C-alpha positions as CSV (number, residue, x, y, z in Angstrom):
1,M,-9.2,-6.6,32.7
2,Y,-11.7,-7.5,30.1
3,K,-14.9,-9.5,31.0
4,I,-15.2,-11.4,27.7
5,L,-12.0,-10.8,25.7
6,D,-9.8,-12.3,28.3
7,K,-11.6,-15.6,27.8
8,V,-11.4,-15.7,24.0
9,D,-8.2,-17.1,22.6
10,S,-9.5,-18.6,19.4
11,P,-12.6,-18.5,17.2
12,A,-13.7,-21.8,19.0
13,D,-14.0,-19.8,22.2
14,L,-15.9,-17.1,20.3
15,R,-18.5,-19.5,19.1
16,K,-19.5,-20.4,22.7
17,L,-20.8,-16.8,23.3
18,D,-24.4,-15.6,23.1
19,M,-25.4,-12.4,21.4
20,D,-25.2,-10.2,24.4
21,Q,-21.7,-11.4,25.1
22,L,-20.8,-10.8,21.4
23,K,-21.8,-7.1,21.8
24,V,-19.6,-6.8,24.9
25,L,-16.8,-8.5,23.1
26,C,-16.9,-6.1,20.2
27,S,-16.7,-3.1,22.6
28,E,-13.7,-4.7,24.4
29,I,-11.9,-5.5,21.2
30,R,-12.2,-1.8,20.2
31,D,-10.9,-0.7,23.5
32,Y,-7.9,-3.1,23.3
33,I,-7.1,-1.9,19.7
34,V,-7.1,1.7,20.8
35,T,-5.1,1.0,24.0
36,C,-2.4,-1.0,22.0
37,C,-2.2,1.5,19.1
38,A,-1.9,4.5,21.4
39,D,1.6,3.3,22.5
40,N,2.5,1.2,19.5
41,P,1.2,3.0,16.4
42,G,-0.6,1.2,13.6
43,H,-3.6,1.4,11.3
44,L,-6.4,2.4,13.7
45,A,-9.6,3.7,12.1
46,S,-10.1,0.9,9.5
47,S,-9.7,-1.8,12.1
48,L,-12.2,-0.2,14.4
49,G,-14.8,0.0,11.7
50,A,-14.5,-3.7,10.8
51,V,-14.8,-5.3,14.3
52,E,-18.4,-6.6,14.0
53,L,-17.8,-8.0,10.5
54,I,-14.7,-9.9,11.7
55,V,-16.4,-11.2,14.8
56,G,-19.4,-12.2,12.8
57,L,-17.4,-14.0,10.1
58,H,-15.4,-16.0,12.7
59,Y,-18.6,-16.7,14.6
60,V,-20.5,-18.1,11.6
61,F,-17.8,-19.7,9.6
62,D,-15.6,-22.6,10.7
63,T,-12.2,-20.9,10.4
64,P,-9.4,-21.8,9.7
65,K,-11.0,-24.7,7.8
66,D,-13.2,-22.1,6.1
67,K,-11.0,-19.4,4.6
68,L,-11.1,-15.6,5.3
69,V,-9.2,-13.4,2.9
70,F,-8.7,-9.7,3.8
71,D,-8.5,-6.7,1.5
72,V,-7.0,-4.4,2.6
73,G,-4.9,-6.0,5.3
74,H,-4.9,-3.0,7.7
75,Q,-8.5,-3.7,8.7
76,A,-7.6,-7.1,10.2
77,Y,-6.6,-6.2,13.7
78,A,-9.6,-7.8,15.3
79,H,-8.9,-10.9,13.3
80,K,-5.4,-11.1,14.8
81,I,-6.7,-10.6,18.3
82,L,-9.3,-13.4,17.9
83,T,-6.9,-15.9,16.4
84,G,-4.5,-16.6,19.2
85,R,-2.4,-13.5,18.8
86,K,-4.0,-11.3,21.5
87,E,-0.9,-10.8,23.6
88,D,1.4,-10.7,20.6
89,F,-0.7,-7.8,19.2
90,R,1.0,-5.5,21.7
91,R,4.1,-6.0,19.5
92,N,2.3,-5.4,16.2
93,R,4.5,-4.0,13.5
94,M,7.6,-4.2,15.7
95,A,10.8,-6.2,15.1
96,G,10.2,-9.8,15.9
97,G,6.5,-9.1,16.5
98,L,3.4,-9.5,14.4
99,S,3.3,-8.2,10.8
100,G,0.9,-5.3,10.4
101,F,-1.0,-7.3,7.8
102,P,-2.2,-10.9,7.4
103,N,0.8,-13.2,6.8
104,R,0.7,-16.9,5.9
105,D,3.9,-17.5,7.8
106,E,2.4,-16.1,11.0
107,S,-0.9,-18.1,11.5
108,P,-3.0,-20.8,10.0
109,W,-5.9,-18.3,10.1
110,D,-4.1,-16.1,7.7
111,S,-5.1,-17.9,4.5
112,F,-3.6,-15.3,2.2
113,G,-1.0,-12.6,2.8
114,V,-2.0,-9.1,1.9
115,G,-0.5,-5.6,2.1
116,H,-1.6,-4.0,-1.2
117,A,-5.2,-3.5,-2.1
118,S,-7.8,-5.1,-4.4
119,T,-6.3,-8.6,-4.2
120,S,-8.9,-10.4,-2.1
121,V,-11.5,-11.5,-4.7
122,S,-8.9,-13.0,-7.0
123,A,-7.1,-14.8,-4.2
124,A,-10.4,-16.1,-2.6
125,L,-11.6,-17.4,-6.0
126,G,-8.3,-19.3,-6.3
127,L,-8.8,-20.8,-2.9
128,V,-12.4,-21.9,-3.8
129,E,-11.2,-23.6,-7.0
130,A,-8.2,-25.2,-5.3
131,A,-10.5,-26.7,-2.6
132,K,-12.8,-28.0,-5.4
133,V,-10.0,-29.6,-7.2
134,A,-8.8,-31.3,-4.0
135,G,-12.3,-32.4,-3.0
136,R,-12.3,-30.3,0.2
137,D,-15.5,-28.9,1.6
138,E,-14.6,-25.3,2.5
139,K,-16.3,-22.0,2.5
140,V,-14.2,-18.9,1.3
141,V,-15.0,-15.3,2.2
142,A,-13.3,-12.2,0.8
143,L,-13.6,-9.1,3.0
144,I,-12.9,-6.1,0.9
145,G,-13.0,-2.4,1.9
146,D,-11.3,0.9,2.4
147,G,-11.5,1.8,-1.3
148,A,-10.1,-1.4,-2.6
149,M,-13.1,-1.9,-4.8
150,T,-11.8,1.0,-6.9
151,G,-8.9,-1.1,-8.0
152,G,-9.1,-2.7,-11.4
153,L,-7.9,-6.1,-10.0
154,A,-10.9,-6.3,-7.7
155,L,-13.2,-5.8,-10.7
156,E,-11.3,-8.4,-12.7
157,G,-11.8,-10.8,-9.8
158,L,-15.5,-10.1,-9.6
159,N,-15.9,-10.5,-13.3
160,N,-14.2,-13.9,-13.2
161,A,-16.1,-15.0,-10.1
162,G,-19.5,-14.1,-11.6
163,D,-18.6,-16.2,-14.7
164,T,-18.2,-19.3,-12.6
165,N,-20.4,-21.2,-10.2
166,A,-17.8,-20.8,-7.4
167,D,-19.2,-20.8,-3.9
168,I,-17.6,-17.5,-2.9
169,L,-18.9,-14.8,-0.6
170,V,-17.6,-11.3,-1.1
171,V,-18.2,-8.9,1.9
172,L,-18.0,-5.3,0.8
173,N,-17.0,-3.2,3.9
174,D,-18.4,0.1,2.8
175,N,-17.2,2.8,5.2
176,E,-17.5,5.8,3.0
177,M,-20.9,5.9,1.2
178,A,-24.1,6.9,3.1
179,I,-27.1,5.2,1.6
180,D,-30.0,6.5,3.5
181,G,-32.8,5.3,1.1
182,N,-32.4,1.7,2.0
183,K,-33.2,1.9,5.7
184,G,-36.5,0.9,7.0
185,G,-39.0,-1.9,7.1
186,I,-39.4,-2.7,3.4
187,H,-35.6,-3.1,2.9
188,S,-35.2,-5.2,6.0
189,Y,-38.1,-7.5,4.9
190,L,-36.6,-7.9,1.4
191,L,-33.1,-8.7,2.8
192,K,-34.6,-11.4,5.1
193,F,-36.7,-12.8,2.3
194,I,-33.9,-13.2,-0.3
195,T,-31.6,-14.8,2.2
196,N,-34.2,-17.2,3.5
197,P,-33.2,-20.8,3.1
198,G,-36.7,-21.9,2.1
199,Y,-36.9,-19.2,-0.6
200,N,-33.5,-20.2,-2.0
201,K,-34.3,-23.9,-1.9
202,L,-37.5,-23.3,-3.9
203,K,-35.6,-21.0,-6.3
204,E,-33.0,-23.7,-7.0
205,S,-35.7,-26.3,-7.5
206,V,-37.4,-24.1,-10.1
207,W,-34.2,-23.6,-12.1
208,D,-33.5,-27.3,-12.0
209,R,-37.0,-28.1,-13.3
210,L,-36.6,-25.6,-16.1
211,G,-33.3,-27.2,-17.1
212,R,-30.9,-25.6,-19.6
213,S,-33.6,-24.4,-21.8
214,G,-34.4,-21.1,-23.6
215,V,-37.4,-20.7,-21.3
216,R,-35.1,-20.8,-18.2
217,N,-32.8,-18.2,-19.7
218,W,-35.8,-15.9,-20.5
219,V,-37.2,-16.3,-17.0
220,Q,-33.8,-15.7,-15.4
221,R,-33.4,-12.5,-17.4
222,M,-36.8,-11.3,-16.3
223,V,-36.0,-12.0,-12.6
224,R,-32.7,-10.3,-12.8
225,R,-34.2,-7.2,-14.4
226,T,-36.9,-7.1,-11.7
227,K,-34.3,-7.6,-8.9
228,S,-32.1,-4.9,-10.4
229,G,-34.9,-2.5,-10.0
230,L,-35.1,-3.3,-6.3
231,V,-31.3,-2.9,-5.7
232,T,-30.5,0.0,-8.1
233,A,-30.5,2.5,-5.2
234,T,-27.8,0.6,-3.4
235,G,-25.5,0.1,-6.4
236,G,-26.2,-3.6,-6.3
237,E,-27.1,-3.7,-10.0
238,L,-23.3,-3.4,-10.7
239,F,-22.6,-6.7,-8.9
240,E,-25.6,-8.4,-10.4
241,A,-24.2,-7.4,-13.8
242,F,-21.0,-9.2,-12.9
243,G,-23.0,-12.3,-12.2
244,L,-22.9,-12.2,-8.4
245,R,-26.1,-12.3,-6.3
246,Y,-26.3,-9.0,-4.3
247,F,-27.5,-8.8,-0.7
248,G,-27.7,-5.7,1.4
249,P,-26.9,-3.2,2.5
250,V,-26.7,-4.3,6.2
251,D,-25.5,-2.4,9.2
252,G,-22.0,-3.8,9.4
253,N,-21.6,-2.4,13.0
254,D,-24.7,-4.3,14.2
255,I,-23.4,-7.6,15.4
256,A,-26.8,-9.2,15.6
257,Q,-27.7,-8.2,12.0
258,V,-24.3,-9.3,10.8
259,V,-24.5,-12.8,12.3
260,E,-28.1,-13.4,11.2
261,T,-27.3,-12.4,7.6
262,L,-24.1,-14.4,7.4
263,R,-25.8,-17.5,8.8
264,R,-28.4,-17.2,6.0
265,L,-25.8,-16.6,3.3
266,R,-23.6,-19.5,4.4
267,G,-26.2,-21.9,3.1
268,I,-26.6,-20.1,-0.3
269,K,-24.5,-21.6,-3.1
270,G,-22.7,-19.7,-5.8
271,P,-21.0,-16.3,-6.1
272,K,-22.6,-13.7,-3.9
273,L,-21.8,-10.3,-2.4
274,L,-22.9,-8.8,0.9
275,H,-22.9,-5.0,1.1
276,A,-22.1,-3.9,4.7
277,L,-22.2,-0.3,5.8
278,T,-19.7,0.6,8.6
279,V,-18.3,3.6,10.3
280,K,-14.5,4.0,9.9
281,G,-13.1,4.7,13.4
282,K,-16.3,3.3,15.0
283,G,-16.4,3.5,18.8
284,Y,-13.5,6.0,19.2
285,A,-14.8,9.6,18.9
286,P,-11.6,11.2,17.5
287,A,-11.3,8.5,14.8
288,E,-15.0,8.8,13.9
289,A,-14.7,12.6,13.6
290,S,-11.6,12.5,11.4
291,P,-11.1,9.0,9.9
292,T,-8.4,10.1,7.4
293,T,-6.2,11.6,10.2
294,W,-6.8,8.5,12.3
295,H,-6.1,6.0,9.6
296,A,-2.6,5.8,10.9
297,P,-2.3,8.5,13.6
298,G,1.0,7.6,15.2
299,K,1.3,7.7,19.0
300,F,-1.6,9.3,20.9
301,D,-3.2,9.7,24.3
302,A,-6.0,7.1,24.4
303,A,-8.0,9.0,27.0
304,T,-7.9,12.5,25.4
305,G,-7.3,11.6,21.7
306,R,-4.3,14.0,21.7
307,R,-1.7,12.9,19.1
308,L,1.8,12.9,20.4
309,G,5.2,13.6,18.9
310,G,6.2,15.4,15.7
311,E,7.3,18.6,17.3
312,G,10.7,20.0,16.2
313,R,11.2,17.5,13.4
314,A,12.7,18.3,10.0
315,T,10.2,18.8,7.2
316,R,8.8,15.6,5.6
317,Y,9.7,14.9,2.0
318,Q,6.0,14.6,1.1
319,D,5.4,18.2,2.4
320,V,8.2,19.5,0.3
321,F,6.7,17.8,-2.7
322,G,3.2,19.3,-2.0
323,Q,4.5,22.8,-1.5
324,V,6.7,22.8,-4.5
325,L,4.0,21.4,-6.7
326,C,1.7,24.2,-5.7
327,D,4.5,26.7,-6.5
328,L,4.9,25.1,-10.0
329,A,1.2,25.1,-10.6
330,E,0.9,28.8,-9.7
331,K,3.4,29.6,-12.4
332,D,2.5,27.1,-15.1
333,P,-1.2,26.3,-15.9
334,R,-0.2,23.1,-17.5
335,V,0.8,21.5,-14.2
336,V,-1.7,18.9,-12.9
337,G,-1.5,16.5,-9.9
338,I,-2.5,12.9,-9.8
339,T,-2.7,10.4,-6.9
340,P,-4.1,6.9,-6.5
341,A,-6.0,7.5,-3.3
342,M,-3.0,8.9,-1.4
343,A,-3.7,12.7,-1.4
344,T,-2.9,13.1,2.3
345,G,-0.1,10.6,2.4
346,S,1.7,12.0,-0.6
347,G,1.3,15.6,0.5
348,M,-1.2,16.7,-2.2
349,S,-4.0,17.9,0.0
350,R,-2.9,21.6,-0.3
351,F,-2.7,21.3,-4.0
352,A,-6.1,19.7,-4.1
353,A,-7.5,22.7,-2.2
354,M,-5.7,25.3,-4.3
355,F,-6.3,23.7,-7.7
356,P,-9.3,21.5,-7.5
357,D,-9.7,21.6,-11.3
358,R,-6.2,20.3,-11.8
359,F,-6.2,17.7,-9.0
360,F,-7.2,14.1,-9.8
361,D,-7.6,11.4,-7.1
362,V,-8.2,8.3,-9.3
363,G,-8.8,5.8,-6.4
364,I,-6.6,2.8,-5.7
365,A,-5.8,2.3,-9.3
366,E,-2.1,2.8,-10.0
367,E,-2.3,1.3,-13.5
368,H,-5.0,3.8,-14.5
369,A,-3.1,6.6,-12.8
370,A,-0.1,6.0,-15.1
371,T,-2.1,5.8,-18.3
372,F,-4.4,8.7,-17.3
373,A,-1.2,10.7,-16.8
374,A,0.0,9.6,-20.2
375,G,-3.3,10.9,-21.7
376,L,-3.0,14.2,-19.9
377,A,0.6,14.6,-21.3
378,A,-0.5,13.7,-24.8
379,G,-3.1,16.5,-24.5
380,G,-0.5,19.1,-23.5
381,A,-0.6,19.0,-19.7
382,R,2.4,18.4,-17.5
383,P,1.3,15.7,-15.0
384,Y,3.0,15.0,-11.7
385,C,1.9,11.6,-10.6
386,A,2.6,10.8,-6.9
387,I,2.7,7.0,-6.1
388,Y,4.2,5.2,-3.3
389,S,7.3,3.3,-4.6
390,S,6.0,-0.2,-3.7
391,F,2.6,0.6,-5.4
392,A,4.3,1.9,-8.5
393,Q,5.3,-1.7,-9.2
394,R,1.7,-2.3,-10.2
395,A,1.9,0.4,-12.9
396,Y,5.0,-1.1,-14.5
397,D,3.5,-2.0,-17.8
398,Q,1.7,1.3,-18.2
399,I,4.8,3.3,-17.5
400,I,6.7,1.3,-20.2
401,H,3.9,1.0,-22.8
402,D,1.9,4.2,-22.4
403,V,4.5,6.7,-21.2
404,A,8.0,5.7,-22.2
405,L,7.2,4.1,-25.5
406,Q,5.2,7.2,-26.6
407,H,7.9,9.7,-25.3
408,L,5.3,11.4,-23.1
409,P,6.5,13.8,-20.3
410,V,5.2,12.5,-17.0
411,V,6.9,13.2,-13.7
412,F,6.5,10.2,-11.4
413,C,7.1,11.0,-7.8
414,F,7.9,7.8,-6.0
415,D,7.2,8.5,-2.3
416,R,8.2,6.0,0.4
417,A,11.2,4.8,-1.7
418,G,13.7,2.7,0.1
419,L,13.1,1.1,3.5
420,V,9.8,2.2,5.0
421,G,9.9,0.9,8.6
422,E,7.0,-0.7,10.4
423,D,4.8,-1.5,7.4
424,G,7.3,-4.2,6.6
425,A,8.0,-6.4,3.6
426,T,4.8,-5.6,1.6
427,H,5.6,-1.9,1.5
428,Q,9.3,-1.7,1.1
429,G,10.1,0.6,-1.8
430,V,13.4,-1.1,-2.7
431,F,12.7,-2.5,-6.1
432,D,12.1,0.6,-8.1
433,L,15.7,1.4,-9.1
434,A,16.3,-2.1,-10.6
435,A,12.8,-2.3,-12.1
436,F,12.8,0.9,-14.0
437,R,16.5,1.3,-14.9
438,S,16.1,-0.9,-18.0
439,I,13.3,1.2,-19.5
440,P,14.3,3.4,-22.5
441,N,13.5,7.1,-22.4
442,C,13.3,6.9,-18.6
443,V,15.0,9.2,-16.2
444,I,15.6,8.0,-12.6
445,S,16.7,10.6,-10.0
446,A,17.1,10.5,-6.2
447,P,17.6,13.7,-4.2
448,R,19.9,13.6,-1.3
449,D,17.8,16.1,0.8
450,E,14.8,18.4,0.7
451,S,16.6,21.1,-1.3
452,E,17.6,18.6,-4.0
453,L,14.0,17.4,-4.1
454,A,12.7,20.9,-4.8
455,R,15.3,21.4,-7.6
456,L,14.4,18.1,-9.2
457,L,10.7,18.8,-9.1
458,H,11.4,22.0,-11.0
459,S,13.8,20.1,-13.4
460,G,11.1,17.6,-14.2
461,L,8.7,20.2,-15.6
462,D,10.4,20.4,-19.0
463,A,12.9,17.6,-18.8
464,G,12.2,16.2,-22.2
465,S,10.1,13.2,-23.2
466,G,9.4,10.1,-21.2
467,P,9.0,9.2,-17.6
468,F,10.9,11.4,-15.2
469,I,11.1,9.5,-11.9
470,I,12.0,11.2,-8.6
471,R,12.2,8.8,-5.8
472,Y,12.5,9.9,-2.1
473,P,12.1,8.3,1.3
474,R,9.3,8.1,3.8
475,G,9.5,10.6,6.6
476,C,11.7,13.6,7.4
477,G,14.5,15.1,5.4
478,E,18.0,16.0,6.3
479,G,17.1,19.5,7.5
480,A,18.3,21.3,4.4
481,P,16.9,24.8,3.8
482,W,14.6,23.8,0.9
483,K,12.3,26.9,1.0
484,T,15.2,29.1,-0.1
485,A,16.6,26.4,-2.4
486,R,17.7,27.4,-5.9
487,T,14.9,26.7,-8.4
488,E,17.2,26.3,-11.5
489,K,17.2,23.0,-13.1
490,V,19.5,20.2,-12.1
491,P,21.7,19.3,-15.0
492,L,20.3,16.1,-16.4
493,G,22.4,13.0,-15.7
494,K,25.0,15.0,-13.7
495,G,26.2,14.1,-10.2
496,E,28.2,16.1,-7.7
497,K,31.3,15.6,-5.6
498,I,30.3,16.6,-2.1
499,V,33.4,15.5,-0.2
500,D,37.0,15.7,-1.5
501,G,39.1,12.6,-0.7
502,E,41.5,10.0,-1.7
503,V,42.1,6.2,-1.9
504,I,38.4,5.2,-1.9
505,A,35.5,6.7,-3.9
506,I,32.0,6.4,-2.5
507,L,29.3,6.7,-5.1
508,A,26.0,7.3,-3.3
509,L,22.4,7.7,-4.5
510,G,19.7,9.7,-2.6
511,P,20.0,10.5,1.1
512,E,22.6,7.8,1.4
513,A,25.0,10.5,0.2
514,C,24.5,12.3,3.5
515,R,25.1,9.1,5.5
516,A,28.2,8.4,3.3
517,A,29.5,11.9,4.1
518,E,29.1,11.2,7.8
519,A,31.0,7.9,7.5
520,A,33.7,9.6,5.5
521,E,34.2,12.2,8.2
522,A,34.3,9.4,10.9
523,F,36.9,7.6,8.7
524,R,39.0,10.8,8.4
525,Q,39.1,11.2,12.2
526,R,40.4,7.7,12.5
527,H,42.9,7.6,9.6
528,G,43.8,11.2,8.9
529,F,42.3,11.3,5.4
530,S,38.8,11.0,3.9
531,P,37.4,8.9,1.1
532,A,35.8,11.0,-1.6
533,V,32.0,11.1,-1.7
534,Y,29.9,11.6,-4.9
535,D,26.2,12.3,-4.9
536,M,25.3,10.5,-8.1
537,R,21.8,12.1,-8.1
538,F,20.8,10.2,-11.2
539,L,20.8,6.4,-11.8
540,K,19.7,7.0,-15.4
541,P,21.2,8.6,-17.3
542,V,24.2,7.8,-15.0
543,D,27.0,10.3,-14.8
544,T,29.7,8.4,-16.7
545,S,32.3,11.1,-16.0
546,I,32.1,10.3,-12.3
547,L,32.3,6.5,-13.0
548,E,35.4,7.1,-15.1
549,E,37.0,9.4,-12.5
550,A,36.3,6.8,-9.8
551,A,37.8,4.0,-11.9
552,T,41.0,5.9,-12.7
553,S,41.7,8.0,-9.6
554,Y,41.0,5.7,-6.7
555,K,42.2,2.3,-5.5
556,A,38.7,1.1,-4.7
557,V,35.0,2.1,-5.3
558,L,32.1,1.7,-3.0
559,T,28.5,2.2,-4.1
560,V,25.7,2.9,-1.6
561,E,22.0,2.9,-2.3
562,E,18.8,2.3,-0.4
563,G,17.4,-0.1,-2.9
564,C,18.0,-3.7,-3.8
565,L,21.7,-4.3,-4.6
566,K,20.9,-6.4,-7.6
567,G,20.0,-4.2,-10.6
568,G,20.6,-0.7,-9.1
569,L,23.6,1.6,-8.8
570,F,26.0,-1.2,-8.0
571,S,24.9,-3.1,-11.1
572,E,25.2,0.0,-13.2
573,A,28.7,0.6,-12.0
574,C,29.8,-3.0,-12.5
575,E,28.4,-2.9,-16.1
576,Y,30.3,0.3,-16.8
577,M,33.6,-0.9,-15.4
578,A,33.4,-4.2,-17.2
579,A,32.5,-2.6,-20.5
580,S,35.2,0.0,-20.2
581,G,37.9,-2.5,-19.2
582,H,38.5,-1.0,-15.7
583,S,39.8,-3.4,-13.0
584,V,39.3,-1.2,-9.9
585,P,37.9,-3.2,-7.0
586,L,34.2,-2.5,-6.7
587,H,32.1,-3.0,-3.6
588,G,28.4,-2.4,-3.0
589,L,26.1,-1.6,-0.1
590,G,22.4,-1.9,-0.6
591,V,19.3,-4.0,0.3
592,P,20.3,-7.7,0.2
593,D,18.4,-10.3,-1.8
594,R,15.7,-11.0,0.8
595,F,12.5,-9.4,2.0
596,I,13.0,-7.0,4.9
597,T,10.4,-7.4,7.6
598,Q,8.9,-4.8,9.9
599,D,11.1,-2.7,12.2
600,S,12.0,1.0,12.5
601,Q,13.6,2.6,9.6
602,P,16.9,3.3,11.4
603,S,17.0,-0.4,12.5
604,Q,16.3,-1.6,9.0
605,R,19.1,0.6,7.6
606,A,21.5,-0.6,10.3
607,A,20.6,-4.3,9.4
608,C,21.5,-3.5,5.8
609,S,24.7,-1.6,6.7
610,L,23.2,1.6,5.2
611,D,23.6,3.8,8.3
612,C,26.8,5.7,9.1
613,E,28.2,2.9,11.2
614,G,27.5,0.3,8.5
615,I,29.1,2.4,5.8
616,L,32.1,3.1,8.0
617,G,32.6,-0.6,8.7
618,E,32.6,-1.3,5.0
619,L,35.1,1.4,4.4
620,E,37.4,-0.1,7.1
621,R,37.2,-3.5,5.4
622,I,38.0,-2.0,2.0
623,F,40.9,0.0,3.3
624,K,42.5,-3.1,4.9
625,K,42.3,-4.9,1.6
626,S,43.6,-2.0,-0.4
């Protein structure tokens, strides 16, 4: 089907091609990515924009001996296709198929696993120093992009790299900034000049002759000031200040320029950064026109660009959040919204349009988002900070130290809580319950449906002092009529019995209460009576009256939660029963003590016995024992 791509099964094959063939290959890789992602959804636009950079890096560097570290991982599709996984890419993000991100267990070309952003520079620097300690002659490249440079960890890595003499190359895949002033003949000449091997050999000779003298330091300062004047328009002075030599910008979608520049940089020692300008969604017109929409578009018709599916579905939790936040802000001028670069994904786009002065997108910087929210709260605002659950782990210290310890009222909305599906192990939002339960002054709530989410969002506005966490799943709700939901506050720390029953008490948290109710009804149809089902609603403060009732009125108790079993609701119930001297048999369903790999959300829930059938099966086992 493909003239060149069909012949390329590894970077060794790639290096046999000439420049004209590389251009054809880049086009074919894009077509293959679009074709595969149309039927099997993934992260499209970012990977389309990075094709030439990835082809160039594998062409110039001797991978996998030389190491390539990605940041963020969803720009790495061309890398997977070129490194022996071309056919497997058709099952990308599917059960038993490829991970959606670089994965050390998957391929020797994946030198470092990545799913979250801003990690590449630190990891690459570690690989450089490890090779040096072991006496290995390796080159290491960090490819960073898609906003990852806004994360503090990336800046920490750059600061450390610039303070060493590490032979590291950082490639900044800049797909958002347009820098028109650096096009043209003078810029091209300067780029070729400073990457010229002869120039760099002479430069190193001059520094060696000057030695470690005051004269050398003075001359170097003068040169850096002069060079900073040349690169100021590109933003390069920032990287020069970190101690990295700055090169660029180059056209990152011009394979000839990419290869030529990388060849020159490969021979230059020390920490350095190449600034490459790329087009997100490059080569596929719908993705170029709307890169945010086509970041992860779902299924689509490759020929027409028409996105498929979505009709007739229940409302997504993120959309409920976005609408209710707008309603709150209309009534209360203190309400502000914060997101770490997830305005669309978290449902805050409408809020951003309606209240631009009260909307803050802080970039991929969860730690900053939490402390910034604390500062807003200290100043009298009522911040709602929307963070994906798996990313909230990065703000753990700030939520403890800057919010909880200071009794500051911040509502944290943990989207994508629980099992997230095809993004796999790096993105599972299953650790938040256990992680945050131990924090004083912290409220942790989980709505069972859209209506409860709306009520909890209203409840968080004046819920007291400290973090008020609302965690809710990725995707659609249960079909509850949330637009007409009551807006009165949910009683703090109070759950609700939603199914009357006997013998067994099911204590469920979040939407698992709905699946528990389904299982209880299926059990009733088999045995003539139903277990009782309680929607706990809060993990902290937990409703001890429900725990006491469950311990004294039933023969067995089953907890159900879409979070790690260790440290969550099951642990809370065990601790209460032990401290209170109750001996009722206690059973728990939750995410087991292992990382859950990519699959659909329903399949992941079934594998953890968190669907109706799984809960029903556990009820049958408990009933036989009781």
